[in-house]
C-alpha positions, 0 to 999 in steps of 0.5 A: 858607493862614492856617490852616496858619500859625496851627494849630501856634501854638494847639496849642502854646498849648493844649498849655501850658494857655493859650487858643488865642485870647487866651493866658489861662491855662485855670487861670483859666476858669470850669469846669462839669461837663457829661456827666462832663466838666469844661468850661472856659470862657475869658473870650474865649468859647471852650470847652475840655475838661479831662482831669483824669487827664492834666492836659490841654486840648482844644477842645470839639466842638459835640456836647460843649456 
């Protein structure tokens, strides 16, 4: 039940280019190139994938880390 309340807020934050956990701008995160994808690590430890063509972010899967 709690996840159904929090998930839309996290999706909105990520669509705004912010971390879903701490709200920090993902532009400030550390970037690495892993398997031809740009990974962004937030200061809270969450890892995101940055699509440079669309300039969007999404949460990284375990297989992508």
